[in-house]
Each structure stands twice: as structure tokens, then as C-alpha cells.
C-alpha positions as CSV (number, residue, x, y, z in Angstrom):
1,S,-16.0,-46.1,6.9
2,S,-14.8,-45.1,9.9
3,A,-15.0,-46.8,13.1
4,D,-15.1,-43.3,14.7
5,A,-17.4,-41.2,12.5
6,S,-21.3,-40.8,13.5
7,P,-23.2,-42.3,14.6
8,N,-20.5,-44.9,16.3
9,G,-18.6,-41.4,17.1
10,T,-18.2,-38.0,16.5
11,D,-17.8,-36.1,12.8
12,S,-15.5,-32.8,14.0
13,G,-13.3,-30.5,13.1
14,A,-10.5,-27.8,14.9
15,I,-12.1,-25.1,16.9
16,Q,-9.9,-22.1,17.5
17,S,-12.0,-19.4,19.3
18,V,-15.8,-19.9,20.5
19,L,-17.9,-16.4,21.3
20,M,-20.7,-16.3,23.4
21,D,-23.4,-14.1,22.2
22,P,-26.2,-13.7,24.5
23,T,-27.6,-10.6,23.6
24,L,-28.7,-11.8,20.5
25,G,-30.6,-14.7,22.2
26,V,-30.1,-17.2,24.9
27,G,-28.2,-20.0,23.8
28,T,-26.5,-18.0,21.0
29,M,-22.7,-18.7,19.8
30,F,-20.3,-18.4,17.7
31,A,-17.2,-20.9,16.5
32,A,-14.6,-20.3,14.3
33,S,-12.1,-22.7,13.0
34,P,-8.8,-22.5,11.4
35,N,-9.9,-23.8,8.1
36,G,-13.4,-24.3,8.3
37,G,-14.7,-20.5,8.8
38,I,-17.5,-19.2,11.4
39,W,-20.4,-21.1,12.6
40,K,-23.2,-19.9,14.6
41,T,-25.8,-21.6,16.9
42,T,-28.9,-19.8,18.5
43,N,-29.9,-23.3,20.6
44,M,-27.0,-24.0,22.4
45,G,-25.1,-25.8,19.6
46,A,-27.9,-28.6,18.6
47,N,-27.6,-27.1,15.2
48,W,-24.5,-24.6,13.4
49,T,-24.7,-22.7,10.3
50,A,-22.0,-21.8,8.5
51,V,-22.2,-17.8,8.3
52,T,-18.5,-17.2,6.1
53,T,-18.9,-19.6,3.5
54,T,-18.5,-16.8,0.7
55,R,-15.7,-15.2,2.2
56,A,-12.1,-15.6,1.0
57,S,-10.5,-17.2,3.8
58,L,-12.1,-19.6,6.0
59,S,-8.9,-19.8,8.4
60,I,-10.0,-17.8,11.6
61,A,-8.1,-17.2,14.4
62,S,-10.2,-15.1,16.5
63,L,-13.4,-13.9,17.7
64,S,-14.6,-11.2,19.9
65,L,-17.6,-8.1,20.5
66,D,-17.7,-4.9,20.5
67,P,-18.5,-4.0,24.2
68,T,-19.9,-0.7,23.1
69,D,-22.5,-2.3,20.8
70,T,-25.1,-3.2,23.6
71,T,-27.0,-5.0,21.2
72,G,-24.3,-7.5,20.7
73,N,-24.5,-7.6,16.9
74,T,-21.1,-6.2,15.9
75,I,-18.7,-9.1,15.7
76,I,-14.6,-8.7,14.6
77,A,-13.1,-12.0,13.7
78,G,-9.2,-11.8,12.7
79,V,-7.6,-14.4,10.0
80,G,-5.1,-16.2,10.9
81,L,-2.9,-19.2,10.3
82,T,-3.5,-21.2,13.7
83,D,-3.3,-24.7,11.9
84,N,-0.7,-26.9,12.6
85,G,0.3,-26.8,8.5
86,G,4.1,-26.8,7.7
87,Y,6.0,-24.2,6.1
88,S,7.9,-24.7,2.7
89,P,11.7,-24.7,3.8
90,V,12.4,-22.9,0.4
91,S,10.0,-20.2,0.0
92,G,8.5,-20.1,3.9
93,V,5.0,-20.1,2.5
94,Q,2.6,-21.3,4.6
95,Q,1.1,-25.0,3.1
96,R,-2.2,-25.3,4.8
97,G,-4.7,-22.3,5.9
98,G,-6.3,-19.8,3.8
99,A,-5.3,-16.7,2.6
100,R,-4.3,-14.0,5.1
101,T,-6.8,-11.6,4.1
102,G,-7.2,-9.2,7.3
103,L,-10.5,-9.0,9.1
104,L,-13.8,-9.7,8.9
105,Y,-16.8,-7.4,10.6
106,S,-20.6,-7.9,11.2
107,T,-22.7,-5.3,12.7
108,D,-25.6,-7.5,12.3
109,G,-25.0,-10.3,14.3
110,G,-23.0,-12.4,11.7
111,A,-25.6,-12.5,9.2
112,T,-23.3,-10.5,7.1
113,W,-19.2,-9.4,7.0
114,S,-17.2,-6.8,6.1
115,A,-13.3,-7.5,4.9
116,L,-11.2,-5.4,6.3
117,T,-7.2,-4.9,5.3
118,L,-4.8,-3.9,7.5
119,N,-2.5,-2.5,4.0
120,A,0.4,-4.2,5.5
121,P,3.5,-4.5,3.0
122,Q,2.9,-8.3,3.3
123,P,-0.2,-10.5,4.2
124,E,-0.6,-10.6,7.8
125,S,-1.5,-13.2,10.0
126,V,-4.2,-12.1,12.7
127,V,-4.2,-14.1,15.8
128,S,-6.3,-11.6,18.0
129,A,-8.4,-8.7,17.2
130,M,-10.5,-6.0,19.1
131,A,-12.9,-3.6,18.6
132,R,-14.1,-0.5,20.2
133,G,-16.7,1.7,18.2
134,S,-14.9,3.2,15.4
135,T,-11.2,1.6,16.8
136,I,-10.1,-1.6,16.1
137,R,-6.5,-3.4,17.5
138,A,-5.0,-6.3,15.4
139,A,-2.3,-8.5,16.5
140,T,-0.6,-10.1,13.6
141,F,2.1,-13.0,14.3
142,E,2.9,-16.3,12.6
143,Q,4.3,-19.2,14.2
144,D,7.5,-20.7,12.9
145,A,7.5,-18.7,9.2
146,V,10.5,-18.7,7.7
147,G,12.0,-16.1,6.2
148,T,9.9,-13.3,7.3
149,N,10.9,-10.0,8.8
150,S,9.3,-9.8,11.9
151,T,9.5,-5.9,12.2
152,N,6.2,-5.8,9.5
153,Y,4.3,-7.8,12.5
154,G,2.8,-5.8,15.4
155,L,-0.3,-4.4,16.9
156,F,-2.2,-2.5,13.7
157,L,-4.5,0.1,15.1
158,S,-7.4,1.5,13.1
159,T,-9.3,5.1,14.3
160,N,-11.6,5.1,11.4
161,K,-13.4,1.4,11.9
162,G,-11.0,-0.3,9.6
163,A,-10.5,1.7,6.4
164,S,-7.1,2.2,7.3
165,F,-4.8,0.6,9.6
166,T,-1.0,1.7,11.2
167,N,1.2,-0.7,12.5
168,I,2.2,1.0,16.2
169,S,4.7,-1.7,17.1
170,G,7.8,-0.2,17.2
171,N,7.1,3.7,16.3
172,G,8.1,5.7,19.2
173,T,5.2,6.4,20.6
174,S,3.2,3.4,21.6
175,G,5.6,1.9,24.3
176,L,5.5,-1.7,22.3
177,P,9.0,-2.4,20.6
178,A,8.7,-3.8,17.1
179,G,7.7,-7.0,16.0
180,A,5.1,-9.8,16.6
181,V,2.2,-9.8,19.2
182,T,1.0,-13.1,20.2
183,S,-1.8,-12.3,22.1
184,L,-3.8,-9.2,22.6
185,V,-6.4,-9.3,26.0
186,A,-8.7,-6.7,26.7
187,D,-9.0,-5.8,31.3
188,P,-12.5,-6.7,31.7
189,N,-13.0,-3.8,34.3
190,D,-11.9,-1.0,31.8
191,P,-12.6,-1.6,28.2
192,T,-9.9,1.2,27.1
193,T,-7.0,-1.1,28.7
194,F,-5.5,-3.5,26.3
195,Y,-2.3,-6.2,27.3
196,A,-0.4,-7.3,24.1
197,A,2.4,-10.0,24.7
198,V,5.3,-9.3,22.5
199,K,7.6,-11.6,21.3
200,D,11.2,-10.4,21.3
């Protein structure tokens, strides 16, 4: 028994992303964990329910709403390696965290989730994802991955609700250089404008 465990202290796990969703009701929030999946509360955090326990990976790096869905029901999650686990010096394989399976997509407020893969030549760690109707963007990056080809990472784009994705980094028309995108942010005043942080 630990002195800092409940009721003397707190029991907790790492949280990577928090998403408020007031359109689903006052007090509705989602929390994503690097190794614990996505959790939902409808009472300002008094009680939480796991909503992705049956998914192939529980390593969630990002959560965001699709602002074109005014009901607040469309949520996209990036499955990515963001914990502090180490890499094998021989294989370059992540030692902690779940499989890099792409994205999780919900259109019913987190009740059910669809898996979307990036159709990439290797599993990608999605650190940020944004949905705008049928268009989805996914930024991929891994911290300190050994022996990986950085040109495999980048900003992946789908214009058909995730049925297929293309890496547009370094394609000559997107304006993005080849390589990892460490962060993707939407302009709060213009839902069609995005900013990408690119690792050189």
C-alpha cells in the first residue's frame, strides 16, 4: 500500500489531451492518455468512463472536435507515442506505448469509434489530427526514434473522410518540406487555415 494512494492522496495516470464538448451537455469532457485510451465525463469530472477500451491501441496523443459538426458529436483522436518510454538502441522500436494504428474517429459523441489508417509505408505516430467535414489532416512525428527515415513522416491528408490518406509533406505543391510535423494547429478565426510545425 502506498501512502500517496487513495484515500490519502490521489490515484492517477498521465493525461496527454483534454477536450471540452459543451454542445453535448454542460460538464462534458474527454481526456486522452498516452497509454490509457480515451475517457469521458458528463459531470465535470466527478465520474469518468473509458470509451475506447476495445480499440487496438490505447496510446492517444491528441483529441479535437470537427467544428463543421455543430452538434459536437464528431471527434477525431490521433494514436501516437507520447509517453516517456525508451527506444531499443538496436531495433529503434518503441519499448512502451501501444501500436501506431492511425486515427480514431467518432460521429456519435464518443459512443462508438472507427479506426482510420494512414496507408503509410510504416506505422505512423499521429501527434495531432484535425477534421473538417470530409477532410482530415494528421501530423506524424516520433521523438527520438532510432533509424527511421524522417521522410516517411509528415502531414497526411484525406479528402474522403479517412478512406485514404496521402503524405503531402515534400510533394512539391503543399508548400511543406518533407519530414515530421510535430504540431498542427487550426486558426481559431478561420477553420480552413492551419499552421504546421515542421522538424528539420
